[in-house]
N, C-alpha and C positions, 0 to 999 in steps of 0.2 A: 877516669880520665878519658873518655872519648866515646865512641859509639855505644851507647848504653848509659852514658852519663847524661841523663835527661833530667829536666826539672820535674821530679815527681817525688812522692813521699811514701814512707813505709807504713805497712799495715800495723795497726795497734801501737803506734809510737806516739809519744807526746809531741807537743808543738816543737820543742827544741830538737827532737829526733827527726821530725819531718824536715825541719830546716837543714839539718845536717845531711840527710840523704839528698835533699834538694841540691846542696852544694856539691855533693859528689857527682850528682847528675851534671852539674855545670862543668865539672872536671872532665867527665867522660864524654861529654857531648862536644868536645873541643871543636868539632867541625860544624856545630850548630845543627846537626841532624837529629831530629826528634824521633825517637823510637817509641813503641807502645809497650815496652816491657822493661823489667829491671832484673838484672842477674846478680846474685850474690852467693857467697859460700859461707858455710859454718866455720871453715878453717882457712888460715893463710896458707900460702904455698910452702913457705919455710919459716922457721923461727926468726924473730927479729935479731939483728946483729950484723947482717951483711951491709957493707957500705958501697955506695957508688956516687961519689961526689962529682962525677962528670955531669950529673943532672942539675947540680946546683947553679944558681944564677937566675937571670931574667931571660924569658923567652917570649917571642911574638909569633902568633899564628900567621902563616903566609899564604895559605891556599884555601881559605874558606870560600865556598861557593855561594854563601848567603851574604857575603860582604860584611860579616861581623868583625869587630875588633876584639881580639882576645890576647891577653898577656898572662904569663905564668911567672911567679917568683918562687923559687924552690931553695930551701936552706935546710941544713942538717942540724937537729937539736942535740943537746948533750945526752939525752936519754936514748939515742939511737933512732928516734923517729925523724922523719923528714916532714917539714911543714910546706904545704903548697898553698900559695895565695893566688886566687884566680880573679881576673877582671875581664868582663865581657860586655860589649855594647853592640847591639844590633842596629841596623839602619832605623833612625827615628825613635830609638828606645833610650831609656836611662841606663847608666852603667850599673851592672850587677857585680858585686864582689862577694867572695866567700873564701873560707880557709878550711883546709882538710889536712889530715896527717896520714902518712903512709910510710912504707919502707920497701926497699928493693929485694927481689929474689933473683939471683943470677943462676940460671939453670941451663941444662944442655938443650932445652927446647926454646931458649930465649930468655930475655930479661923482662921481668914483670914488676909492676908496682902493686903492692897489697894496700889498697885504700880502705881505711877503717871507717865504719859508722856504727852506731849503737842502736839496738832494737829493744824497746821496753818489754820486760817480762809481763805476762798475763797469768792470772790465776783465777780459775772459775769465772772467767769472763770479765774480771775486774782489772783495771790498769794498775800496775805496780810501779814503785819508784825505782826499782832495780832495773838494770839493763845489761845486755850481753853484746859483745862485739861481733860484727859480721864483716866480711871483706868482699870488695869488688876488685877484679883483676884487670889491669891495663898492660898490654905488651908494649915494649918500647925498644928503640935503637937510638943510641946517642953517639955523636962525634964531637969534635971540638966546638963546632958552630951550628950543628943541626940536631934536632930531636924529632923522631918520627914515632907516632903512636898508633896502635891497633886496638880495636875492640873485638869482643866475641860476637859472632853471628848467632843471635838467639834462636833463629829458625833451625839451624844445624844442631845446636845444642839440645833443643827440645826433642828433635828426632832421636838423637843418641841417648837421651834420658829415657824416652819411651822404649827404645830398643835395649835398655839396660846396659849400655856401654859405660854409663856413669850413673851413680846413685844420686837421685834428686827428685824434685817434684815441680809441677807446673801449676800455678795458682792463677786462675782466670777470674776469680770472684772477689778477692779481698779489696781491691781498689780499682779505680778507673784504668790502672795500668796492670798488665800481666806481670806476675812475679815468677821468676825461675830461681828456685833455691837448690843449690848444690850441697848435698849432705855427705858426699864421699870423703875419704881420707885424702890428705895432701899428696901422699905418694901416688894414689890412683889418679888424682887430678893431673899430676905432672906426667904420668904415663899416658893419659889420654891426650894432653896437650902435645906430647912428643909424637904420638901417632898422627896427630892432625897438623904437624908442623909444615908439611908440604901441601896441605889441602887448602880449603877455603873457610876454615873456622874463624880465622882472624881477618878482620876487615880494616883496611887503612882508614884512619880517622882524623889524622892531622899531621902537618909538617910545620915545625917551629924553627925559627932562626934565633940565635943568641943575640940579645940586644947589647 
């Protein structure tokens, strides 16, 4: 859902998986800022089950510097997932729509959405029909009428992975977009986020008003 949600596709995925990652990109790019990387984790921050129905409803982006029109519609499903429907239209462009699913993690270092997409498994260089879930993280704050979203600054994250503050890898070769994969445990990721809570790891990406 925001800086890091760019229109790009995942390495080794099928066309449907590419489209799904592209839709997440749309979610995370809420400010229409296009980045050159994609950040995802092998694990969500917490198990599914936490509810935060304050995010449910219709939201409109109010501070986009590129004059894009963006609206979100969020509702909770019976299985504990939340469905996010995104509509975006840039100046002179056709409207783009996509749907993702996520669920919230309410932690001591802030509230996050775990946005799921699926990556196709590969075996001996061949595409397989099976896929595994991966997660992108969007930090958020919500009140009755306002929703603020933050993305992860991939430059800071790459430095910390290089310095082994977090287990992960940086892939510059798989696609036209750099991919930053976080392989660490959920507890270590949360510890890292908590350490960075007062720093610059999280970058403001969008302010939404309830419609």
